[in-house]
C-alpha positions as CSV (number, residue, x, y, z in Angstrom):
1,M,44.6,-12.0,-81.1
2,T,42.5,-14.4,-82.6
3,R,41.3,-17.5,-81.7
4,E,43.9,-18.7,-84.7
5,E,46.6,-17.5,-83.1
6,A,45.5,-18.5,-79.8
7,I,45.5,-22.2,-81.0
8,D,49.0,-21.6,-82.7
9,S,50.4,-20.9,-79.5
10,V,48.8,-23.8,-77.6
11,K,49.6,-26.1,-80.2
12,A,53.5,-24.7,-80.1
13,N,53.9,-24.9,-75.8
14,V,51.6,-27.8,-74.9
15,E,52.3,-31.4,-76.1
16,N,50.1,-33.0,-73.9
17,E,46.6,-33.7,-75.8
18,N,44.8,-34.2,-73.3
19,L,45.7,-31.1,-71.5
20,V,44.7,-29.5,-74.9
21,K,41.2,-31.0,-74.8
22,H,41.0,-29.4,-71.1
23,M,41.6,-26.1,-72.6
24,L,38.8,-26.5,-75.2
25,A,36.6,-28.0,-73.1
26,T,37.4,-24.5,-71.0
27,E,37.4,-22.6,-73.4
28,A,33.3,-23.7,-74.5
29,I,32.7,-23.2,-70.6
30,M,33.6,-20.1,-70.6
31,R,31.8,-19.1,-73.8
32,A,28.3,-20.5,-72.7
33,L,29.0,-18.4,-69.5
34,A,29.7,-15.4,-71.3
35,K,26.7,-15.8,-73.1
36,H,24.2,-16.8,-70.2
37,L,25.9,-14.2,-68.4
38,G,25.8,-11.3,-71.1
39,E,29.7,-10.5,-71.2
40,D,32.1,-11.1,-74.5
41,E,32.1,-14.3,-75.6
42,E,35.6,-14.2,-77.4
43,E,37.6,-12.4,-74.7
44,W,36.0,-15.3,-71.9
45,G,36.6,-18.3,-74.4
46,L,40.3,-17.2,-75.1
47,T,40.9,-16.4,-71.0
48,G,39.8,-20.2,-70.6
49,L,41.7,-21.7,-74.1
50,L,45.1,-19.9,-72.9
51,H,44.4,-20.3,-69.1
52,D,47.2,-23.5,-69.0
53,I,49.3,-22.8,-71.8
54,D,52.5,-22.5,-69.2
55,V,51.9,-26.1,-67.7
56,E,54.3,-28.0,-69.5
57,L,56.9,-24.8,-69.8
58,T,57.0,-24.4,-65.8
59,E,57.2,-28.5,-65.8
60,G,54.1,-28.3,-63.6
61,D,55.8,-26.1,-60.8
62,M,52.6,-23.9,-59.3
63,S,54.8,-21.6,-57.7
64,S,55.3,-20.0,-61.8
65,H,51.8,-21.8,-63.2
66,S,50.0,-18.8,-64.7
67,K,52.3,-15.9,-63.9
68,L,54.2,-17.4,-67.2
69,G,50.7,-17.9,-68.7
70,S,49.3,-14.3,-67.8
71,D,52.9,-13.0,-69.4
72,L,52.3,-15.2,-72.6
73,A,48.5,-14.6,-73.2
74,R,49.6,-10.4,-73.0
75,E,52.0,-11.0,-75.5
76,L,49.3,-12.5,-77.9
77,G,47.4,-9.5,-77.3
78,A,45.1,-10.4,-74.2
79,S,43.5,-7.8,-72.4
80,E,44.9,-7.1,-69.0
81,A,41.5,-8.7,-67.6
82,M,42.4,-11.9,-69.6
83,A,45.8,-11.6,-67.7
84,H,44.8,-11.2,-64.4
85,A,41.9,-14.1,-64.8
86,I,44.6,-16.3,-66.1
87,L,47.3,-15.5,-63.0
88,C,44.4,-15.6,-60.5
89,H,43.3,-18.8,-61.2
90,N,46.2,-20.4,-59.7
91,E,45.3,-20.0,-55.9
92,M,49.1,-20.4,-54.8
93,H,50.1,-16.8,-55.7
94,G,47.1,-15.1,-53.5
95,V,45.9,-12.8,-56.1
96,A,42.1,-12.6,-55.5
97,Q,39.4,-13.3,-57.8
98,T,37.4,-10.3,-58.5
99,S,35.9,-9.7,-61.8
100,K,33.2,-11.9,-62.9
101,L,35.8,-13.3,-65.8
102,D,38.2,-14.1,-62.6
103,K,35.3,-15.7,-60.9
104,A,34.1,-17.7,-64.0
105,L,37.6,-19.1,-65.0
106,F,38.2,-20.4,-61.5
107,C,35.3,-22.4,-61.2
108,A,34.9,-23.3,-64.9
109,D,38.4,-24.8,-64.8
110,P,37.8,-27.9,-62.5
111,L,34.2,-28.4,-63.9
112,T,35.9,-29.8,-67.0
113,G,37.6,-32.6,-65.1
114,L,34.3,-33.5,-63.4
115,I,32.5,-34.0,-66.8
116,T,35.2,-35.8,-68.6
117,A,35.3,-38.3,-65.9
118,A,31.4,-38.8,-65.3
119,T,31.6,-39.6,-69.2
120,L,34.8,-41.5,-68.7
121,V,32.9,-44.3,-66.7
122,R,30.4,-44.7,-68.7
123,P,29.7,-47.8,-71.0
124,D,30.3,-45.8,-74.4
125,K,32.5,-43.4,-73.1
126,K,30.6,-40.6,-75.0
127,M,29.5,-37.3,-73.6
128,A,26.1,-37.4,-75.9
129,N,23.8,-38.8,-74.0
130,L,25.1,-37.7,-70.3
131,E,22.9,-36.3,-68.4
132,A,23.8,-32.8,-66.2
133,K,21.6,-34.6,-63.1
134,S,24.1,-37.6,-63.2
135,V,26.8,-35.1,-63.4
136,G,25.5,-33.6,-60.3
137,K,25.3,-36.9,-58.6
138,R,28.8,-37.6,-59.1
139,F,29.6,-34.4,-57.7
140,K,28.5,-35.4,-54.5
141,E,30.7,-38.4,-54.4
142,K,34.0,-36.7,-53.4
143,S,36.1,-40.1,-54.4
144,F,35.0,-39.6,-58.3
145,A,37.3,-37.5,-59.5
146,A,38.6,-36.3,-56.2
147,G,41.3,-33.7,-58.1
148,A,37.8,-31.8,-59.5
149,N,37.5,-29.6,-56.8
150,R,34.3,-29.0,-55.6
151,E,34.8,-26.3,-53.2
152,Q,36.0,-24.5,-56.5
153,I,33.3,-25.4,-58.6
154,S,30.7,-24.5,-55.5
155,K,32.3,-20.5,-56.5
156,C,29.7,-20.6,-59.4
157,S,27.1,-18.8,-56.9
158,E,29.7,-15.7,-56.9
159,L,28.7,-15.3,-60.5
160,G,24.7,-15.8,-59.6
161,L,24.7,-19.4,-60.9
162,E,22.9,-22.2,-58.6
163,L,25.2,-25.3,-58.8
164,D,22.6,-27.5,-60.9
165,K,22.5,-24.7,-63.5
166,F,26.3,-24.1,-64.0
167,I,26.4,-28.0,-64.2
168,E,23.7,-27.7,-66.8
169,L,25.6,-25.1,-69.1
170,G,28.9,-26.7,-68.6
171,L,28.0,-29.9,-70.4
172,K,26.0,-28.7,-72.7
173,A,29.1,-26.6,-74.0
174,M,31.6,-29.5,-73.6
175,Q,28.5,-31.7,-75.7
176,G,29.1,-28.9,-78.2
177,V,33.0,-29.8,-78.9
178,A,32.7,-33.2,-77.7
179,A,34.1,-34.4,-81.1
180,D,37.1,-32.2,-80.1
181,L,37.4,-33.6,-77.0
182,G,37.2,-37.4,-77.9
183,L,34.1,-37.9,-76.2
């Protein structure tokens, strides 16, 4: 599967522009994590890009979400490792995150929301001048971006990353695609 094929499938299955932006942000963070950890950047990036491809198809039904996504990814040519990571990023299925890829997707997914929210409260609503330490401060504010699961983000420690380093990697990755994110 090429990135172009993955993007075409995302566009065919996802109408919500903000969801597409979330998937692009997750892709960017996954690529940065792969590079940092010496893993396959293409595989990790595509996993991030496709992880929520079924949200609208399942109409937000969390008992179905990621099962269909995992199957769709396989149909596109995703490896079993990629399909497993997509499946287990939704804890509702009770499938453990066992590989680095699984764990990376699980913690990168909510980080995009925290970084996006930290950007949107800035007067200019631009990511360019946002600093990782500001995102770290926002992380500690439990009521800020409450949907960004702090416990899930903190699982970055299972990848051997301290929270500050993870936030820094994620922010730099998202800054690299800020134009695509409208931020």
